[in-house]
matplotlib code that plots the C-alpha trace (Angstrom):
import matplotlib.pyplot as plt

x = [-5.1, -1.4, -0.4, 0.8, -2.5, -4.4, -2.4, -2.7, -6.5, -6.8, -4.8, -6.8, -10.1, -8.8, -8.1, -11.4, -13.2, -11.3, -12.3, -15.9, -16.0, -14.9, -16.8, -20.1, -19.8, -22.6, -25.1, -26.9, -27.4, -24.9, -24.4, -21.1, -21.0, -21.3, -18.3, -16.4, -16.9, -15.6, -12.4, -12.0, -12.3, -9.7, -7.2, -7.8, -7.3, -4.2, -2.9, -3.6, -2.0, 1.1, 1.5, 1.0, 3.4, 6.2, 5.5, 6.1, 9.2, 11.5, 8.8, 6.3, 5.5, 2.8, 2.9, 0.6, 3.7, 4.6, 8.1, 7.5, 4.7, 4.5, 2.8, 4.0, 2.7, -0.7, -0.6, -0.9, -4.4, -5.5, -4.6, -5.2, -4.4, -3.4, -6.7, -8.8, -7.0, -7.7, -11.5, -11.8, -10.0, -12.3, -15.5, -14.4, -13.8, -17.0, -18.8, -16.7, -17.6, -21.3, -20.9, -23.4, -21.4, -18.2, -19.9, -21.5, -18.3, -16.3, -18.8, -19.3, -16.0, -13.1, -14.2, -14.6, -11.3, -9.5, -11.2, -10.0, -6.5, -6.6, -8.0, -5.2, -2.5, -3.9, -3.8, -0.3, 0.7, -1.1, 0.9, 4.1, 3.9, 1.3, 0.9, 2.4, -0.1, -3.0, -1.9, -1.6, -5.0, -6.4, -4.9, -6.0, -9.6, -10.0, -10.5, -14.1, -15.0, -13.7, -15.0, -16.9, -16.6, -13.0, -12.1, -12.9]
y = [10.1, 9.3, 6.5, 4.1, 4.6, 3.7, 0.7, -0.5, 0.0, -1.7, -4.8, -4.9, -4.7, -7.6, -9.8, -9.1, -9.9, -13.3, -14.2, -13.1, -15.3, -18.2, -17.8, -16.9, -20.1, -22.3, -19.4, -20.7, -23.7, -24.1, -26.6, -28.1, -26.2, -22.8, -24.0, -25.1, -21.6, -20.2, -22.2, -21.1, -17.4, -18.2, -19.8, -17.0, -14.3, -15.8, -16.2, -12.5, -11.4, -13.5, -12.7, -8.9, -8.9, -10.9, -8.3, -5.4, -7.2, -4.4, -1.9, -3.5, -1.4, -1.1, 2.6, 4.4, 6.4, 5.0, 3.9, 3.3, 3.0, -0.7, -1.6, -5.0, -8.4, -8.7, -4.8, -4.5, -6.3, -5.4, -2.1, -3.5, -7.2, -7.4, -5.5, -7.7, -10.7, -9.8, -9.2, -12.6, -14.4, -12.8, -13.4, -16.9, -17.8, -16.3, -18.6, -21.6, -21.2, -20.2, -17.0, -14.2, -12.1, -12.6, -11.8, -8.6, -7.5, -7.9, -6.0, -3.4, -2.8, -4.6, -3.4, 0.3, 0.3, -1.2, 1.3, 4.1, 2.7, 2.4, 5.9, 7.3, 5.4, 6.3, 10.0, 9.7, 7.9, 10.6, 13.4, 11.7, 10.2, 12.4, 11.6, 8.1, 7.3, 8.6, 6.5, 3.3, 4.1, 4.2, 1.1, -1.2, -2.2, -5.6, -3.8, -2.8, -6.5, -7.4, -4.4, -1.8, 0.5, -0.2, 3.3, 5.2]
z = [42.2, 42.6, 40.5, 43.4, 45.2, 42.0, 41.4, 45.0, 44.9, 41.4, 42.6, 45.8, 43.7, 41.6, 44.4, 46.1, 42.8, 42.5, 46.2, 45.7, 42.5, 44.3, 47.6, 45.8, 43.2, 42.1, 42.1, 38.9, 37.0, 33.9, 31.6, 30.9, 27.6, 29.6, 32.0, 29.1, 27.4, 30.8, 30.5, 27.0, 27.9, 30.7, 28.3, 25.5, 28.2, 29.6, 26.0, 25.1, 28.4, 28.1, 24.4, 25.1, 28.0, 26.0, 23.2, 25.3, 26.8, 28.5, 28.0, 30.3, 33.4, 35.8, 35.4, 32.9, 31.5, 28.2, 27.6, 23.9, 21.4, 20.6, 17.2, 16.4, 17.2, 18.9, 19.3, 15.5, 16.0, 19.6, 21.2, 24.8, 24.6, 28.5, 29.4, 27.1, 28.5, 32.1, 31.3, 29.6, 32.3, 35.1, 32.8, 32.3, 36.0, 36.7, 34.2, 35.3, 38.9, 38.1, 40.0, 39.5, 41.9, 40.0, 36.6, 38.2, 39.9, 36.7, 34.5, 37.1, 38.7, 36.5, 33.1, 34.1, 36.0, 32.9, 30.5, 32.7, 32.7, 29.0, 28.6, 30.8, 28.7, 25.4, 26.6, 27.4, 24.4, 22.5, 24.1, 23.6, 20.1, 18.5, 14.8, 15.1, 17.9, 15.7, 12.8, 15.1, 16.5, 12.9, 11.9, 14.8, 14.2, 15.9, 19.4, 18.2, 17.6, 21.3, 23.1, 21.1, 23.9, 24.6, 23.4, 20.2]

ax = plt.figure().add_subplot(projection="3d")
ax.plot(x, y, z, "-o")
ax.set_aspect("equal")
plt.show()
């Protein structure tokens, strides 16, 4: 699939998941604690995303094509902080708004979409940076804690 088409579809899906999460709110009873956990997820996710974006700096791109292999900062602990942040934000919003539809769409659509994107990026990083990427991949273990399936 052409990258521009993929990016357009990905953005559209993200927007639709947000809208569905808001429209289908209050679908289950949740304590204030669960809603607070949702807010903590949102804040943590935004923190991961912003720090990841700042760490990438001029190397940030919506393209999957790597401009550099970034191994410092948050990327020294987590291979995909922006994707992880995105998932936490969406899960947190779904919990906060008590949306079963939001939780379901996040797990069924957003997570596979981001895993697919991460897989493409890692393949391209491996092709371009070979041993440096392999070494980096071996050195970052925290991703297994966040998402065991987030790539081996």
